[in-house]
Backbone bond lengths (Angstrom), bond angles and torsions (degrees), N, CA, C in turn:
res aa  C-N    CA-C-N  psi(-1)  N-CA   C-N-CA  omega(-1)  CA-C   N-CA-C  phi
1 M - - - 1.467 - - 1.549 109.41 -
2 V 1.306 120.08 -31.25 1.418 117.31 173.09 1.509 115.32 -62.10
3 V 1.333 115.31 -38.34 1.450 119.21 175.82 1.534 110.43 -62.07
4 V 1.330 116.66 -42.49 1.528 119.93 179.40 1.513 108.57 -58.98
5 G 1.397 116.23 -46.74 1.407 119.97 -179.30 1.534 111.65 -61.37
6 C 1.312 116.68 -42.17 1.464 118.04 179.61 1.526 112.33 -65.42
7 V 1.310 114.75 -41.96 1.521 117.27 177.20 1.572 109.81 -62.64
8 L 1.265 114.24 -44.45 1.545 115.79 178.29 1.478 111.14 -61.45
9 N 1.331 117.77 -37.62 1.487 122.63 178.18 1.492 111.27 -66.19
10 A 1.320 117.44 -36.71 1.506 122.76 -179.41 1.511 109.81 -65.00
11 F 1.321 117.25 -36.89 1.461 121.14 -176.67 1.538 111.71 -88.82
12 S 1.266 119.37 -6.25 1.458 122.58 -174.98 1.544 113.46 -66.44
13 T 1.387 114.47 -22.08 1.495 116.25 179.85 1.503 109.92 -70.97
14 G 1.279 119.74 -21.81 1.496 121.96 -175.86 1.567 112.00 -92.19
15 L 1.337 117.17 3.79 1.467 117.29 -179.45 1.535 114.92 -65.26
16 P 1.319 121.54 -38.98 1.422 117.82 177.43 1.501 114.00 -64.49
17 S 1.320 117.93 -31.65 1.493 119.26 177.84 1.509 110.03 -73.52
18 L 1.296 118.77 -29.52 1.501 121.09 175.23 1.526 110.54 -62.20
19 E 1.299 115.08 -43.76 1.504 121.22 179.69 1.505 108.86 -62.10
20 S 1.322 117.46 -42.86 1.448 118.91 -177.19 1.481 115.40 -76.04
21 D 1.368 115.87 -36.08 1.469 123.22 -177.63 1.477 114.03 -73.40
22 F 1.358 115.68 -38.72 1.461 121.05 -171.94 1.581 104.92 -115.65
23 K 1.332 114.39 64.92 1.443 118.33 178.63 1.546 110.81 -59.23
24 G 1.343 116.39 123.62 1.429 120.12 177.60 1.568 110.66 93.25
25 A 1.299 115.89 -33.15 1.500 120.09 179.10 1.527 112.74 -83.90
26 W 1.337 113.00 -34.85 1.472 118.97 179.10 1.535 108.42 -124.20
27 T 1.300 118.17 115.12 1.451 120.51 -173.22 1.523 109.07 -115.75
28 S 1.315 113.08 176.69 1.423 117.55 -179.63 1.545 114.64 -66.14
29 S 1.312 115.30 -25.07 1.468 117.44 174.93 1.547 110.57 -70.94
30 D 1.360 116.28 -31.81 1.452 117.52 175.11 1.572 111.30 -67.75
31 T 1.315 117.26 -31.91 1.450 120.68 177.10 1.541 107.80 -71.75
32 R 1.278 118.61 -37.73 1.516 118.51 177.72 1.538 109.74 -66.56
33 A 1.287 119.00 -37.15 1.480 125.34 175.81 1.543 109.33 -62.58
34 Y 1.315 115.29 -43.32 1.484 122.50 177.84 1.520 109.01 -60.31
35 N 1.305 116.81 -48.96 1.459 119.94 -176.04 1.555 109.17 -69.06
36 A 1.349 118.48 -36.06 1.486 118.09 175.47 1.485 111.32 -64.05
37 T 1.325 118.93 -37.26 1.459 119.95 176.77 1.504 112.44 -65.96
38 Y 1.310 117.78 -36.76 1.477 125.16 176.07 1.504 108.60 -61.30
39 V 1.289 121.08 -48.90 1.431 127.42 177.49 1.527 112.42 -61.77
40 L 1.272 113.73 -46.30 1.474 119.05 -178.43 1.517 111.21 -63.52
41 A 1.324 118.13 -36.13 1.486 121.33 179.17 1.503 110.21 -61.23
42 F 1.307 120.63 -43.06 1.454 124.52 -177.72 1.531 106.95 -75.58
43 F 1.298 119.62 -36.54 1.475 123.26 179.03 1.558 109.53 -62.02
44 V 1.293 118.15 -44.87 1.433 123.12 -177.48 1.496 109.92 -70.14
45 A 1.349 117.94 -36.79 1.486 121.79 177.24 1.506 108.69 -64.84
46 G 1.329 117.63 -45.31 1.455 122.52 176.05 1.518 113.43 -58.61
47 L 1.346 114.33 -45.22 1.467 119.89 -179.77 1.511 108.81 -62.33
48 C 1.307 117.46 -44.28 1.453 119.50 179.69 1.500 112.40 -61.44
49 A 1.351 115.45 -42.23 1.500 118.57 175.26 1.489 114.76 -62.57
50 L 1.368 118.37 -36.25 1.426 123.77 176.15 1.506 112.79 -67.16
51 L 1.357 115.84 -43.69 1.464 116.15 178.48 1.519 112.24 -70.01
52 T 1.293 120.61 -30.26 1.439 124.14 172.57 1.522 111.51 -61.48
53 C 1.359 115.73 -43.91 1.450 121.12 177.81 1.511 110.07 -63.69
54 L 1.310 119.11 -42.84 1.433 122.70 179.80 1.465 111.89 -65.66
55 L 1.337 118.52 -38.78 1.448 122.86 174.78 1.569 110.96 -61.99
56 A 1.329 114.36 -44.82 1.548 118.49 179.25 1.573 108.37 -64.48
57 L 1.291 119.77 -30.34 1.475 118.27 179.08 1.500 113.83 -78.45
58 F 1.318 115.30 -41.17 1.462 116.89 -174.43 1.467 116.75 -100.82
59 A 1.355 118.93 -13.20 1.452 120.25 177.14 1.570 104.29 -136.79
60 H 1.271 116.14 57.99 1.478 120.20 -178.13 1.571 111.27 -66.51
61 S 1.285 119.06 -22.11 1.491 118.88 178.15 1.522 110.28 -65.35
62 A 1.312 117.14 -26.90 1.459 117.40 175.36 1.542 113.76 -66.32
63 F 1.311 114.76 -29.53 1.427 117.77 177.05 1.530 114.10 -84.64
64 L 1.376 116.72 -28.41 1.470 120.92 -178.39 1.527 110.19 -86.29
65 G 1.325 116.13 -14.67 1.503 117.57 179.23 1.472 112.06 79.39
66 A 1.323 118.81 16.54 1.437 122.90 177.98 1.561 110.33 -75.46
67 K 1.282 116.89 138.90 1.450 119.62 177.89 1.522 109.93 -87.35
68 P 1.332 120.08 131.56 1.457 118.55 -178.57 1.570 110.91 -71.39
69 V 1.287 112.83 149.72 1.417 118.48 -177.03 1.554 108.84 -88.54
70 A 1.316 120.71 130.10 1.417 125.96 179.02 1.553 110.82 -61.30
71 A 1.234 118.43 131.62 1.471 122.13 -177.33 1.522 109.99 -77.41
72 G 1.345 116.06 127.11 1.487 122.92 173.18 1.543 114.20 70.19
73 G 1.337 118.92 16.34 1.440 119.85 -179.58 1.507 109.95 -108.19
74 A 1.330 116.86 151.29 1.466 119.69 175.19 1.538 110.09 -85.47
75 A 1.285 115.88 151.85 1.453 121.26 179.32 1.517 111.36 -66.52
76 A 1.270 119.85 133.32 1.446 122.96 -175.64 1.517 109.51 -90.37
């Protein structure tokens, strides 16, 4: 999602020319949708990073590869 946001950011400088070149085909509402997609890409990437950090904090055994011990059972 970060790459998508970066690519959208790279093409954002050409938006005014799209509005002038494609009169009627590309409108200001299309530009607003483009900007919303750009923001959404970075929002989702940030949310994914946050959820990964929370998983690392609260379920660190998943990252360490440790096997959970069965509760109340004898070792076989």
